[in-house]
C-alpha positions, 0 to 999 in steps of 0.5 A: 614763260610757262609751257604748261597751263592747267585746263582741268585740275581733278580732285585726288587725280589718278593721272595726267593728260598733257595736250599739244596743240595743232599748227597755229593753235594755242590753248583755245584749241585744247579747251574741248578737252576740258568738257569731256574728261572724267573726274580724277584726271588733271589736264594740262595744255602746252602753250608754245611761243608765238601764241596768245600769252606768249606773243612776244616770243618768236615761234619755234622752227626746231624741235630742240627749241621746244622739247627740252623746256617741255620735258623740264616742265613735265618733270616738275609735275606730280609723278602720276600716270601720264598720257601725252596727246597731240594732233598733227604738229602736236603729235610730232611734238608729243612723240619727240617729248615722249622719246626724251622722257624715256631717255631720262627715265620718266616714260609716260603711260601712253602716247596718243597721235592723231592726224599725223603720219609716222615719224619715219616716213618721208614728206608727202608734199612740198614744203608749205612754209615756202608758199606765197601768201595766197598759196598758204591761205589756199592750203589752210582752206584745204586743210580745214580747221581755220574759220572762214572769217579768219581767212577773210580777215586780211589784218589777222592773216597778216599777223598769223602767217609768220606763226603758221609758216614757223609751225609748218617748218617745225612740223614738216621738218620733223622726221626720225629715220629710226624711231626708238622703241617706246615702253608705252601704250601708243594709240594712233587715230586717223580720219577716214576722209583726211586727204592730208594724212592717209589711214595707211600713213597713220597705221605706220606708227606701229613701226615705233614698236611701242609696248602696245599699239592700237589704230582707230579710224574716226569719221571726218577730215584732217581736223576730225578731233573737232568733229568727234571730241567726245570720242577722242576724249573717251579713247584717251581715257581708255588708256588710263582704264587699260593701265588700271586693269593691268595693275589690278591683275598683277597687283602692282600700282599703275605706273 
């Protein structure tokens, strides 16, 4: 049972990106990161239970089922500047992991959250996991990101729905009434045509009181990172560049 899988192993890496998949996604949902990341960075993908490679394990429905083992796996990596990046459900898990890493004295350099409302905001929709099969399929069509041929494959959808319900449970139940301040750079990304998460809801991540906060709006709907993969990777890389410039101005090594 391995929670982290290498997507890119850089030569003499100066930093590490750890990517968290969106709901229903496995490592294949993160492969686009391997195409645009500049040399000098390691990229690891988080493999959650219930996906290919971990089919025999039940999908998680609570953060306490995923955060501790991910934190343990991250602590075993070489200690380099670390950026956590997640989209939608992945952003929620990445935030929970960032808070846990801060508590154990291993704060990441940066956190990139995309397509995700700030953690203190109340739900803006009825629980998706309570929908019947037809309602769940309709919600997936509305969100986008799921190929039509998958939605039309009855056997495949029968296999996937338990995982999707678990992921929606994990995602929709995550709320932090008073997020802890985070000593890191926080980059929040919103899709200008996202009807699920508004730009204002993404902008509310500023209340997390990170060391530095930046909001970027990108073209596209809820899965705008799939529509703009190069821009997404460039923005993640900018956190490492910003850290390197800050270190050079102070004479201190990157942390």
